[in-house]
MIKOLFI-338803 format. One record per residue (C-alpha): x, y, z; residue in one letter. Coordinates in nm, 3 decimals, padded with zeros to 5 digits, always signed. Example, Ala and Ser with C-alpha at 12.3 -4.5 7.8 and 13.67 -1.06 7.14 Angstrom:
BEGIN
(pt (+01.230; -00.450; +00.780); "A");
(pt (+01.367; -00.106; +00.714); "S");
***
This chain:
BEGIN
(pt (+00.498; +00.703; +01.146); "M");
(pt (+00.823; +00.779; +01.319); "Y");
(pt (+01.059; +01.056; +01.229); "K");
(pt (+01.345; +00.984; +01.178); "P");
(pt (+01.389; +00.624; +01.069); "K");
(pt (+01.623; +00.482; +01.335); "S");
(pt (+01.692; +00.173; +01.539); "S");
(pt (+01.568; +00.361; +01.848); "L");
(pt (+01.228; +00.420; +01.686); "N");
(pt (+01.213; +00.062; +01.557); "A");
(pt (+01.289; -00.056; +01.912); "K");
(pt (+01.009; +00.165; +02.047); "D");
(pt (+00.762; +00.017; +01.797); "F");
(pt (+00.873; -00.337; +01.880); "L");
(pt (+00.824; -00.277; +02.253); "E");
(pt (+00.472; -00.139; +02.191); "K");
(pt (+00.391; -00.438; +01.972); "L");
(pt (+00.530; -00.676; +02.233); "Y");
(pt (+00.306; -00.517; +02.497); "Y");
(pt (-00.002; -00.528; +02.271); "L");
(pt (+00.052; -00.899; +02.202); "F");
(pt (+00.122; -00.980; +02.567); "D");
(pt (+00.472; -01.094; +02.475); "G");
(pt (+00.333; -01.367; +02.252); "K");
(pt (+00.548; -01.298; +01.948); "I");
(pt (+00.710; -01.609; +01.807); "E");
(pt (+00.949; -01.438; +01.568); "N");
(pt (+01.007; -01.126; +01.362); "L");
(pt (+01.067; -01.081; +00.994); "Q");
(pt (+01.204; -00.751; +00.864); "T");
(pt (+01.385; -00.618; +00.565); "D");
(pt (+01.757; -00.547; +00.587); "N");
(pt (+01.724; -00.179; +00.676); "G");
(pt (+01.966; -00.020; +00.920); "S");
(pt (+01.675; +00.060; +01.153); "E");
(pt (+01.655; -00.313; +01.228); "F");
(pt (+02.010; -00.324; +01.362); "Q");
(pt (+02.163; -00.156; +01.667); "G");
(pt (+01.912; -00.081; +01.943); "M");
(pt (+01.638; -00.279; +01.768); "F");
(pt (+01.852; -00.594; +01.753); "E");
(pt (+01.949; -00.548; +02.118); "K");
(pt (+01.579; -00.533; +02.212); "A");
(pt (+01.512; -00.845; +02.004); "V");
(pt (+01.775; -01.032; +02.204); "K");
(pt (+01.647; -00.897; +02.537); "E");
(pt (+01.295; -01.013; +02.447); "L");
(pt (+01.438; -01.350; +02.339); "N");
(pt (+01.285; -01.334; +01.989); "L");
(pt (+01.398; -01.497; +01.668); "E");
(pt (+01.471; -01.238; +01.397); "H");
(pt (+01.460; -01.332; +01.029); "Y");
(pt (+01.548; -01.106; +00.738); "F");
(pt (+01.374; -01.092; +00.402); "N");
(pt (+01.586; -01.177; +00.104); "R");
(pt (+01.669; -00.865; -00.097); "A");
(pt (+01.418; -00.783; -00.373); "K");
(pt (+01.197; -01.080; -00.281); "T");
(pt (+00.846; -00.953; -00.201); "P");
(pt (+00.718; -01.312; -00.209); "K");
(pt (+00.889; -01.361; +00.129); "D");
(pt (+00.614; -01.153; +00.290); "N");
(pt (+00.314; -01.136; +00.053); "P");
(pt (+00.050; -01.043; +00.313); "V");
(pt (+00.245; -00.734; +00.420); "N");
(pt (+00.321; -00.645; +00.060); "E");
(pt (-00.051; -00.661; -00.024); "R");
(pt (-00.141; -00.448; +00.278); "F");
(pt (+00.125; -00.193; +00.179); "N");
(pt (-00.032; -00.174; -00.167); "R");
(pt (-00.377; -00.115; -00.017); "T");
(pt (-00.236; +00.152; +00.216); "L");
(pt (-00.069; +00.323; -00.080); "E");
(pt (-00.375; +00.311; -00.309); "E");
(pt (-00.653; +00.378; -00.060); "E");
(pt (-00.487; +00.618; +00.181); "F");
(pt (-00.162; +00.776; +00.066); "L");
(pt (-00.256; +00.839; -00.300); "Q");
(pt (-00.571; +01.017; -00.182); "L");
(pt (-00.364; +01.297; -00.031); "G");
(pt (-00.341; +01.179; +00.329); "N");
(pt (+00.038; +01.182; +00.361); "F");
(pt (+00.197; +01.455; +00.572); "H");
(pt (+00.560; +01.491; +00.678); "L");
(pt (+00.462; +01.582; +01.034); "D");
(pt (+00.390; +01.264; +01.238); "P");
(pt (+00.159; +01.463; +01.468); "Q");
(pt (-00.066; +01.534; +01.170); "I");
(pt (-00.011; +01.208; +00.980); "F");
(pt (-00.050; +00.955; +01.265); "N");
(pt (-00.406; +01.053; +01.370); "P");
(pt (-00.517; +01.034; +01.005); "K");
(pt (-00.352; +00.694; +00.968); "L");
(pt (-00.508; +00.577; +01.294); "G");
(pt (-00.857; +00.667; +01.170); "K");
(pt (-00.795; +00.489; +00.841); "W");
(pt (-00.663; +00.177; +01.019); "L");
(pt (-00.965; +00.183; +01.250); "E");
(pt (-01.196; +00.191; +00.947); "E");
(pt (-00.993; -00.078; +00.767); "F");
(pt (-00.978; -00.318; +01.063); "N");
(pt (-01.301; -00.252; +01.256); "F");
(pt (-01.567; -00.131; +01.013); "R");
(pt (-01.482; -00.236; +00.659); "R");
(pt (-01.587; -00.586; +00.552); "P");
(pt (-01.324; -00.775; +00.352); "H");
(pt (-01.425; -01.013; +00.077); "E");
(pt (-01.132; -01.244; +00.157); "A");
(pt (-01.264; -01.275; +00.515); "L");
(pt (-01.615; -01.377; +00.406); "D");
(pt (-01.727; -01.013; +00.435); "Y");
(pt (-01.622; -00.982; +00.797); "K");
(pt (-01.398; -00.709; +00.931); "T");
(pt (-01.048; -00.823; +01.030); "P");
(pt (-01.134; -00.780; +01.398); "I");
(pt (-01.455; -00.983; +01.357); "E");
(pt (-01.259; -01.252; +01.178); "F");
(pt (-00.983; -01.261; +01.441); "A");
(pt (-01.205; -01.218; +01.747); "C");
(pt (-01.523; -01.393; +01.644); "G");
(pt (-01.653; -01.629; +01.910); "K");
(pt (-01.638; -01.918; +01.668); "S");
(pt (-01.280; -01.832; +01.573); "Q");
(pt (-01.099; -01.820; +01.907); "L");
(pt (-01.093; -01.993; +02.238); "S");
(pt (-01.000; -01.800; +02.551); "K");
(pt (-00.676; -02.000; +02.558); "M");
(pt (-00.564; -01.852; +02.225); "Y");
(pt (-00.325; -01.555; +02.251); "S");
(pt (-00.524; -01.345; +02.005); "S");
(pt (-00.816; -01.351; +02.248); "Y");
(pt (-00.612; -01.134; +02.486); "T");
(pt (-00.520; -00.906; +02.196); "L");
(pt (-00.887; -00.869; +02.101); "C");
(pt (-00.977; -00.778; +02.459); "L");
(pt (-00.703; -00.513; +02.465); "K");
(pt (-00.814; -00.372; +02.131); "I");
(pt (-01.177; -00.357; +02.244); "R");
(pt (-01.067; -00.181; +02.564); "E");
(pt (-00.868; +00.075; +02.364); "I");
(pt (-01.153; +00.131; +02.118); "M");
(pt (-01.407; +00.190; +02.395); "L");
(pt (-01.200; +00.471; +02.552); "K");
***
């Protein structure tokens, strides 16, 4: 969570994401919020990325994110975990995301965790960009 919502904070998040994915981002899709203009759009151009906007009031444009947002709302926020202070909220969110992605089996992934599904030996070759991401995530998690 960033406070406030701004193009500078959106730019910061994009740069962190770009680093995490080793620059292997094909394109971006965002809503039409003002935070995705200004400094964010300048960073998009500097990183030579394609930027697509969702159509207004069209959640079907991004159903996977919409479903994740629903899960986040129902299983984290509605259980009293929201806090206005990012220094309190972000560590709680980080722990929940760690549980969600690294420990919790998902029925839709044949009862594997998302990281097992993405990084399983049978799923990826070392030539695939997600392999690098999985190595970075494992390195971060072992610290």
